[in-house]
TITI-986600 format. One record per residue (C-alpha): residue number from 1; residue in one letter; x, y, z. Coordinates in steps of 0.05 Angstrom, whole numbers, plus 5000, padded with zeros to 4 digits. Each point is the difference from the previous one (the first is absolute). Layout:
{NUM a {X Y Z}}
...
***
This chain:
{1 m {4950 5435 5433}}
{2 a {5065 5018 4959}}
{3 r {5045 4939 4983}}
{4 a {5061 5005 4953}}
{5 r {4991 4969 4935}}
{6 a {5065 4962 5005}}
{7 a {4981 4965 5065}}
{8 k {4935 4978 4973}}
{9 g {5028 4967 4945}}
{10 a {5054 4963 5042}}
{11 g {4994 4927 4987}}
{12 s {4951 5008 4943}}
{13 k {5010 4967 4930}}
{14 r {5053 5027 4955}}
{15 r {5022 4956 4944}}
{16 k {5075 5003 4973}}
{17 p {5009 5009 4924}}
{18 t {5005 4932 4968}}
{19 r {5069 4987 4975}}
{20 r {4986 4982 4924}}
{21 g {5074 4990 4974}}
{22 a {5069 4982 5016}}
{23 e {5049 5056 5014}}
{24 p {5036 5024 4938}}
{25 a {5068 4970 4990}}
{26 g {5059 5051 5012}}
{27 e {5037 5022 4941}}
{28 r {5069 4966 4984}}
{29 e {5061 5037 4996}}
{30 p {5032 4996 4932}}
{31 s {5059 4959 4996}}
{32 a {5068 5034 5010}}
{33 t {5032 4954 4942}}
{34 p {4975 4998 4931}}
{35 p {4986 4920 4980}}
{36 a {5058 4965 4960}}
{37 a {4985 4995 4925}}
{38 p {4973 4933 4979}}
{39 t {5049 4950 4979}}
{40 a {4956 4950 4969}}
{41 p {4941 5001 4956}}
{42 a {4934 5015 5033}}
{43 a {4953 4942 5014}}
{44 a {4944 4996 4950}}
{45 p {4937 5034 5027}}
{46 k {4945 4961 5032}}
{47 p {4938 4984 4959}}
{48 k {4953 5051 5008}}
{49 a {4942 4954 5011}}
{50 k {5034 4978 5068}}
{51 g {5012 5074 5021}}
{52 a {4925 5017 4987}}
{53 w {4976 4937 5043}}
{54 w {5048 5025 5054}}
{55 l {4976 5069 5000}}
{56 l {4929 4980 5004}}
{57 g {5013 4954 5060}}
{58 v {5032 5057 5037}}
{59 a {4938 5046 4980}}
{60 a {4955 4945 5028}}
{61 l {5036 4996 5067}}
{62 l {5002 5075 5004}}
{63 a {4926 5003 4989}}
{64 a {4984 4946 5048}}
{65 a {5046 5034 5057}}
{66 i {4963 5065 4987}}
{67 a {4937 4969 5006}}
{68 y {5018 4964 5065}}
{69 i {5017 5065 5032}}
{70 e {4939 5039 4979}}
{71 l {4949 4945 5023}}
{72 g {5044 4985 5069}}
{73 h {5010 4935 5032}}
{74 p {4937 4959 5002}}
{75 p {4977 4985 5071}}
{76 s {5007 4927 5024}}
{77 d {4929 4998 5008}}
{78 a {4990 5019 4928}}
{79 p {4947 4959 4963}}
{80 p {5025 4933 4970}}
{81 p {5017 4993 4934}}
{82 g {4938 4993 4959}}
{83 a {4968 5041 5043}}
{84 a {4949 5061 4973}}
{85 s {5036 5061 4990}}
{86 a {4984 5067 4955}}
{87 s {5050 5057 4982}}
{88 a {4970 5060 4963}}
{89 s {5024 4998 4931}}
{90 g {4982 5040 4930}}
{91 a {4963 5066 5003}}
{92 v {4963 5022 5064}}
{93 p {4943 5049 4993}}
{94 a {5005 5065 5035}}
{95 p {4965 4995 5070}}
{96 e {4936 5036 5015}}
{97 a {5015 5069 5036}}
{98 l {4966 5002 5065}}
{99 a {4992 5056 5052}}
{100 v {4978 4995 5074}}
{101 r {4930 5032 5024}}
{102 v {4997 5005 5070}}
{103 v {4935 4980 5032}}
{104 r {5020 5008 5075}}
{105 r {5059 5000 5039}}
{106 y {5012 4963 5071}}
{107 p {5053 5013 5057}}
{108 h {5057 4952 4997}}
{109 d {5057 4987 5046}}
{110 p {5057 5044 4983}}
{111 d {5047 4957 5034}}
{112 a {4985 4933 4957}}
{113 f {5049 4987 4946}}
{114 t {4943 4967 4960}}
{115 q {5019 4936 4959}}
{116 g {4940 4960 4984}}
{117 l {4925 5028 5001}}
{118 l {4939 4955 4998}}
{119 w {4923 5006 5016}}
{120 h {4960 4943 5028}}
{121 d {4933 5001 5031}}
{122 g {4994 5074 5019}}
{123 h {5077 5004 5021}}
{124 l {5061 5017 4972}}
{125 y {5059 4958 5016}}
{126 e {5068 5030 4990}}
{127 s {5076 4979 5005}}
{128 t {5051 5048 5022}}
{129 g {5081 4997 4989}}
{130 q {5062 5026 5033}}
{131 y {5043 4951 5043}}
{132 g {4977 5002 5072}}
{133 r {4931 5037 4981}}
{134 s {4971 4946 4951}}
{135 s {4930 4976 5011}}
{136 v {4933 4976 4970}}
{137 r {4940 5034 5022}}
{138 r {4922 5008 5000}}
{139 v {4979 5072 4988}}
{140 a {4933 5037 5004}}
{141 l {4996 5037 4928}}
{142 e {4957 5058 5025}}
{143 t {5040 5019 5063}}
{144 g {5068 4967 4986}}
{145 e {5003 4967 5066}}
{146 v {5040 4939 5009}}
{147 l {4951 4948 5022}}
{148 a {5054 4943 5011}}
{149 t {5069 4989 4980}}
{150 r {5056 4952 5003}}
{151 s {5075 5020 5000}}
{152 l {5053 4960 4962}}
{153 e {5064 4982 5026}}
{154 r {5052 5055 5000}}
{155 r {5041 4960 4950}}
{156 l {4947 5001 4946}}
{157 f {4976 5056 4955}}
{158 g {4923 4998 4980}}
{159 e {4983 5001 4930}}
{160 g {4939 4985 4955}}
{161 l {4933 4967 5031}}
{162 a {4946 4962 4970}}
{163 r {4944 4957 5025}}
{164 v {4980 4925 4981}}
{165 d {4933 4980 5037}}
{166 d {5005 5012 5069}}
{167 r {5087 5009 4996}}
{168 l {5043 5059 4990}}
{169 y {5069 4991 4962}}
{170 l {5051 5049 5015}}
{171 l {5068 5006 4965}}
{172 t {5064 5018 5026}}
{173 w {5051 5050 4963}}
{174 q {5067 4963 4997}}
{175 e {4990 4946 5052}}
{176 g {4972 4947 4953}}
{177 e {4936 4984 5047}}
{178 a {4922 5008 4983}}
{179 h {4962 4995 5068}}
{180 v {4930 4981 5004}}
{181 f {4955 5029 5057}}
{182 s {4926 4981 5013}}
{183 l {4951 5052 4979}}
{184 d {4963 5010 5066}}
{185 g {5047 4995 5051}}
{186 l {5066 5019 4961}}
{187 e {5031 4939 5028}}
{188 h {5062 4970 4965}}
{189 t {4987 4933 4970}}
{190 r {5049 4984 4946}}
{191 r {5066 5022 4965}}
{192 f {5025 4990 4927}}
{193 s {5069 5010 4972}}
{194 y {5016 5030 4930}}
{195 d {5061 5025 4963}}
{196 g {5015 5076 4985}}
{197 e {4964 5059 5023}}
{198 g {4922 5008 5019}}
{199 w {4964 5066 4983}}
{200 g {4925 4995 4981}}
{201 l {4944 4945 5008}}
{202 c {4930 4989 4977}}
{203 f {4956 4940 4991}}
{204 d {4967 4990 4933}}
{205 g {4949 4939 5028}}
{206 e {5052 4945 4975}}
{207 h {5072 5030 5011}}
{208 l {5036 5049 5047}}
{209 v {5028 5050 4952}}
{210 m {5063 5030 5027}}
{211 s {5052 5053 4978}}
{212 d {5077 5006 5019}}
{213 g {5016 5066 4975}}
{214 s {5019 4979 4929}}
{215 e {4951 5000 4937}}
{216 r {4981 4924 5021}}
{217 l {4935 4981 5027}}
{218 f {5002 4931 5038}}
{219 f {4935 4955 5007}}
{220 r {5008 4955 5059}}
{221 r {4953 4943 5026}}
{222 p {4975 5023 5070}}
{223 d {5005 4925 5026}}
{224 t {5078 4996 4984}}
{225 f {5023 5074 4980}}
{226 r {5032 4965 4940}}
{227 v {5001 5038 4932}}
{228 d {4953 4979 4940}}
{229 r {5018 5048 4952}}
{230 v {5036 5069 4993}}
{231 v {4980 5059 4956}}
{232 r {5043 5062 4983}}
{233 v {4961 5064 5000}}
{234 r {5004 5050 4942}}
{235 d {4968 5062 4965}}
{236 d {5012 5027 4936}}
{237 r {5062 5034 5023}}
{238 g {5030 4934 5023}}
{239 i {5010 4968 5065}}
{240 v {4973 5026 5063}}
{241 r {5042 4985 5061}}
{242 e {4992 5011 5077}}
{243 l {4930 4974 5000}}
{244 n {4983 5007 5074}}
{245 e {4931 4995 5042}}
{246 l {4943 4954 4961}}
{247 e {4930 4996 4999}}
{248 c {4962 4949 4961}}
{249 v {4931 5022 4972}}
{250 d {4953 4971 4946}}
{251 g {5057 4964 4964}}
{252 a {5047 5057 4999}}
{253 v {5064 5009 5044}}
{254 w {5009 5073 5025}}
{255 a {5070 5020 5023}}
{256 n {5033 5063 5030}}
{257 v {5065 5015 4960}}
{258 w {5046 5014 5056}}
{259 q {5027 5070 5012}}
{260 s {4946 5031 4956}}
{261 d {4928 5022 5001}}
{262 r {4982 4949 4947}}
{263 i {4957 4942 5007}}
{264 v {4992 4951 4937}}
{265 r {4948 4951 4984}}
{266 i {5036 4931 4977}}
{267 d {4967 4945 4954}}
{268 p {5029 4938 5042}}
{269 a {4993 4957 4937}}
{270 s {5047 5039 4953}}
{271 g {5028 5050 5055}}
{272 h {4981 5062 4953}}
{273 v {4986 5064 5037}}
{274 t {4928 5017 4979}}
{275 g {4993 5055 5041}}
{276 s {5039 5055 5034}}
{277 v {4977 5040 5058}}
{278 d {5030 5072 5018}}
{279 a {4990 5008 5078}}
{280 s {5044 5057 5009}}
{281 g {4970 5063 5040}}
{282 l {4959 4966 5051}}
{283 l {5039 5028 5061}}
{284 a {5010 5082 5012}}
{285 d {5074 5017 4995}}
{286 a {5007 5007 5074}}
{287 e {4971 4930 5010}}
{288 q {5047 4973 4946}}
{289 r {5065 5027 5037}}
{290 e {4980 4953 5060}}
{291 a {4983 4942 4961}}
{292 d {5035 4947 4952}}
{293 v {4973 4966 4934}}
{294 l {4934 4980 4978}}
{295 n {4986 4927 5017}}
{296 g {4939 4958 5019}}
{297 i {4942 4981 4959}}
{298 a {4940 4969 5024}}
{299 w {4932 4979 4961}}
{300 i {4937 5010 5036}}
{301 a {4955 4957 4957}}
{302 e {4932 5020 5031}}
{303 r {5015 5069 4980}}
{304 g {5033 4994 4934}}
{305 r {5057 5045 5022}}
{306 f {5073 4996 5021}}
{307 v {5032 5024 5065}}
{308 i {5075 5026 4988}}
{309 t {5054 5028 5049}}
{310 g {5072 5003 5009}}
{311 k {5053 4994 5049}}
{312 y {4994 5046 5062}}
{313 w {4942 5031 4968}}
{314 p {4941 5034 5042}}
{315 w {4948 4983 4956}}
{316 l {4966 4941 4960}}
{317 f {4964 5021 4937}}
{318 e {4939 4962 4975}}
{319 v {5000 5012 4926}}
{320 d {4981 4979 4927}}
{321 f {5054 4993 4950}}
{322 v {4964 5037 4933}}
{323 p {5023 5018 4935}}
{324 a {5053 5057 4998}}
{325 e {4977 5059 4965}}
***
């Protein structure tokens, strides 16, 4: 069925450009009357040492202001002083170049604005977005059939999804709420609050790893949703922003990069990107015109393969990530 691309994107995430500096001051008009000539000897200049210290102080304040703007306002639920944090610094090796090898494809609901994707006990669990259409659902991989679903309140825009034991954690985009559902019945059981936006989520066995559309990954405790540490992600070219849907696999964090066909593998200790997947070309041109961006990564441990899809995609792809030729 044909749908206008603009209509499909209505309500989807679109980030405004970050304001990184103040507006430039306007030029002053020259004075119409020249200053009068001095009638007294000019005062002796101040010692250079004092001027140098004053300039150093101004430079330090400017550097601090720029750093503050670059990093953004820390969330109120950020880790307390002294908590562990990491910032990738120094030279970062070039990531391993990876490509997608498709093993098989499966039907996928083309009306699903896929946000989170995970595999457990023979089924896919998927979260979908858009106001008034967000849900968490259990899906049959082979047929794409939605076996069970739980709709979110119309005021909520569903985002990343992760499993911890018999619970599903679901983020919301701009509402600052994480909702917990039972795995079996998809019954709502709990709600947490957080500051900022919610994008991707996965569970590494100890922490819920969360993205917010920046270059940061937040490591949160499942019982309180408090942040224990934060890492900034970078590759050999610099900071990698707009990290979206996440999947935690064997000590690494895999992330979709929003609005691209790139999936990155991240070392959660350093924040370094160790692998970069080119996942372009999975859809035919006609299919791509009816679809939106790549988004959704699930790891099927018993097969040793990933399943990936996108927003409004008609297919899920079972794939291997292999060295690029």
